[in-house]
C-alpha positions in Angstrom: 29.8 47.0 54.0 31.7 49.9 55.5 32.6 49.5 59.2 33.7 52.6 61.0 36.0 52.2 64.0 34.5 54.4 66.7 37.0 53.5 69.4 39.7 51.0 70.3 38.4 47.7 71.7 41.3 46.8 74.1 40.3 49.3 76.9 39.8 49.2 80.7 36.4 48.9 82.3 36.5 52.6 83.2 37.5 53.6 79.7 34.6 51.4 78.3 32.2 53.4 80.5 33.6 56.7 79.2 33.2 55.5 75.6 29.6 54.4 76.2 28.8 57.8 77.8 30.4 59.6 74.8 28.6 57.4 72.2 25.1 57.7 73.9 25.1 61.4 72.9 25.0 60.2 69.3 21.7 58.3 69.7 18.6 59.7 68.0 15.5 59.6 70.1 12.2 59.9 68.4 11.5 62.0 65.3 10.7 60.7 61.9 12.4 57.5 61.0 12.5 56.4 57.4 12.0 52.8 56.3 15.3 50.9 56.4 16.8 49.6 53.2 18.9 47.0 55.0 18.7 44.9 58.2 21.2 42.6 59.9 21.1 39.6 62.2 24.1 38.7 64.3 25.3 36.3 66.9 28.3 35.9 69.1 29.1 32.7 70.9 31.9 32.1 73.4 32.8 29.1 75.6 33.8 29.2 79.2 36.2 26.2 78.5 38.0 27.8 75.5 39.9 30.9 74.6 38.0 31.0 71.3 34.7 32.5 70.2 32.7 32.9 67.0 30.8 35.8 65.6 28.6 36.0 62.5 26.6 38.7 60.8 24.2 38.5 57.9 23.0 41.6 56.1 19.7 41.5 54.1 18.0 44.0 51.8 14.6 45.2 53.3 11.8 44.5 52.8 12.5 41.6 50.4 15.1 40.0 52.7 17.6 39.2 49.9 20.9 38.3 51.4 23.5 41.0 50.6 26.5 40.0 52.7 27.6 37.4 55.3 30.7 37.4 57.4 32.0 35.5 60.4 35.1 35.4 62.5 
């Protein structure tokens, strides 16, 4: 899996809004959409009582749903 870094994550609230406004211009609305070849499921869990959290993602081929990759942090 190739993950592109589109922006830094340690930003202020106002900078986060600017990033979202910039990224929304890259959205594709409508038009022909081809059948996806992969799909992913993810979850992020945090606790109010801890400084730690967990995130996981699982990537599957589509439409047969064969697991391709799994990562967690």
